[in-house]
N, C-alpha and C positions, 0 to 999 in steps of 0.2 A: 589550400581549399578550406573554407570556413566549416567548422563543425556545427552539426544540427542544433545543439543545445547550448552553444556559447552564450554566457550571461545568465543562464537559468540556474535557479537554486532549488534544491530538492530536500525536503525534510523526511528522513527515514526514522520513524518512531518505533522504539523497541524497549523492552524490559528484559531482565534476565531470562534465559531459556528460549530466545528466538532461534529458529533453525538457521544454522550458520550459512549454508549455501544460499538461502533465500534473502540474506542481506548482502553477502559478499558479491554474488554474481550480478544482481541488479545495480549495485553501487559501481562495480567495475564497468558495466555497460554504459551507464549514464555518464560517468567520468570520461570514458573514452570518446564520448560525443561532446565533451566540453562543459558538462554541468558540474556545479559545485554541490556535493552531497554532504549534508550535516547529519551526524548520528545524534538523535535526540532521545534522551532516556530519563527514566525515573531515578537512575543512579547518577551521581555527580561526576565521577572520574572515569570509571570503566564499567563495562557491562559484559556479561559472559554468554556465549552462544551455547546452543545444544547442537551436537553434531551426530545426527542419525540416532544413536542409541546411548550416548554418553555426553558428558560435558565437553565442550569444544574450547576454542580460543577465547581470550578476553580482548575487547576492543575499546580504544579510547573514546570517551563521549565528547562530542563537540559542544553540546549545549544541554543543560538540565531542562526538563519539561517546564519548570516554573519560570524559566527565563526565555523560553522560546515563544516567538510571536508568529502565528500563521501568516500574517501579512508580509513577512519577510521572504516568503517562499512562493514558488510557482507550481509545486506539486507535492504530494505526500505519498510515500511508499510504506506499506505495512507488511513486513515479513511475517511468516507464520511461526510454527513451533507451538506446542500445546500450552506451555506455561506462560509464554510471552503475552499473548493477547488476553489471557485470563487475568494477569496482573494489570494490564493496561485498562481493561474495561472496568476495573475496580477503582481506577484513579480518575477523579473528576477533571483534573487538568488535562489528561490525555484525551478523554472523551470530548471536552470542550474544544481542544485543539483541532480534532478531526471534524467536529460539527461546524466550526468556523470556516475551515478549509472547504468543506462541502458547500456551505452557503455562498462562498466566493466563486464557486464554479470551477475551481482548479482541478486538474487531474488527480484522482485518488486511486492508487493501485494497491491491491491486497492479494496475497497468495496464501494458499493452504488454510491455516486457522486464522489468518489475518482478518478476514471479514467479520469475525466475532465482534471486533471493535466497532465496525460499521453498524452492526445490529444494535449494539449498546447505544450508539449515537443517534439511533432512530432516523437513519437517512436512506433506508433501503426500500421505501414504499414504491411499489410498481417497477422496481429495477430488475433487470435480468442479470443474474450473477452465477458464478460457480465458486467452488471452494473444496476443501477436503471433504469427502462424502459424509463424515460424521456430523458436519455442521448443517446438513441439509434442512433438518427440522427447525433448527434455531433460525435459519435465514428465512425459511418460509413463514415462520411465526412472526418475523419482522416485516412481512408483506412483500418479500422478494420472490421472483420466479427463479427457482434454482434449476440449472441444467448441468449435465455431465459432459463438459467440453474442455479442451486444453486451456483456452483463454477466451474470455467473453468481454467485449467492449460495449458498454451501454452508456451513451452520453460521455460524461467525464469519468466514469468508473471503468477500471480494468481489473479483472479478477482471474485467478488461475487456481488449479487444484492442488499441485504438489511439486516437489523439486524437479521431477521429470519434465515438467512443463516450462521450466525456466527459460529456455531459448525463445519460445513463443511469447512468454510473459515479458521478457526484457525488450523484445522487438515492439510489442504493443505499447509498452510504457513510453519508449522513445518516440514512437509515432504520435501518441496522444499528447506528449509534451511539446512536440514540434508544431502542433496546430496553434493558431492564435487563441489567446484567452477568450472564452465566450463562444468559441466555435463548436464546443462539444458539451455544453451544459445540458443537463437533463431537462431544464425548463424550456429550452429551445427545441430540443430534439425529441422530447417525450420519451417513448420507450423504444426508439430506434436502436438497433443493435447490429454491430458488425462482429463477425466471428473470424478469427484468424486460426487456421488449422495448419499445423506443421506437417 
């Protein structure tokens, strides 16, 4: 039986300090459905995760951000962790990568503190999103409608609040990437929103 995401390529963009489970679990879920997932980072060889309250494991980087082309991918996943998106939003290459992916209408999935990068990329106008609660003001200031729900799907955006929401988040990312390109762009669907509750 063919897997849902056979032939799809996913860019997972991270810097040091990403929340380990928020990278590992979505990558495992995507790969189990046949997707190729590339870990793209500001670091060239390896990047280190944050695991709840302390440093976690190190992971090999597949591609440095300077060498990564959004056109090579079908979706972008942005794990959280406090340090990770703070580093990313200070890096013009990471911001441009996400901006280009959004303009192409590809699925963009962000969890926990991950939506910080979307705010920096100025792509949240009129979007319905969720995140870790401390980001609420930042996202509302970026003209997003913030809600407290496990996962929110608005057009090509998938957002979740925290590691506890990973099962719903992974399911929503797979479903979003399973749809034909262009079937879920914000420009076509406006502010239509689907909520998946576990």
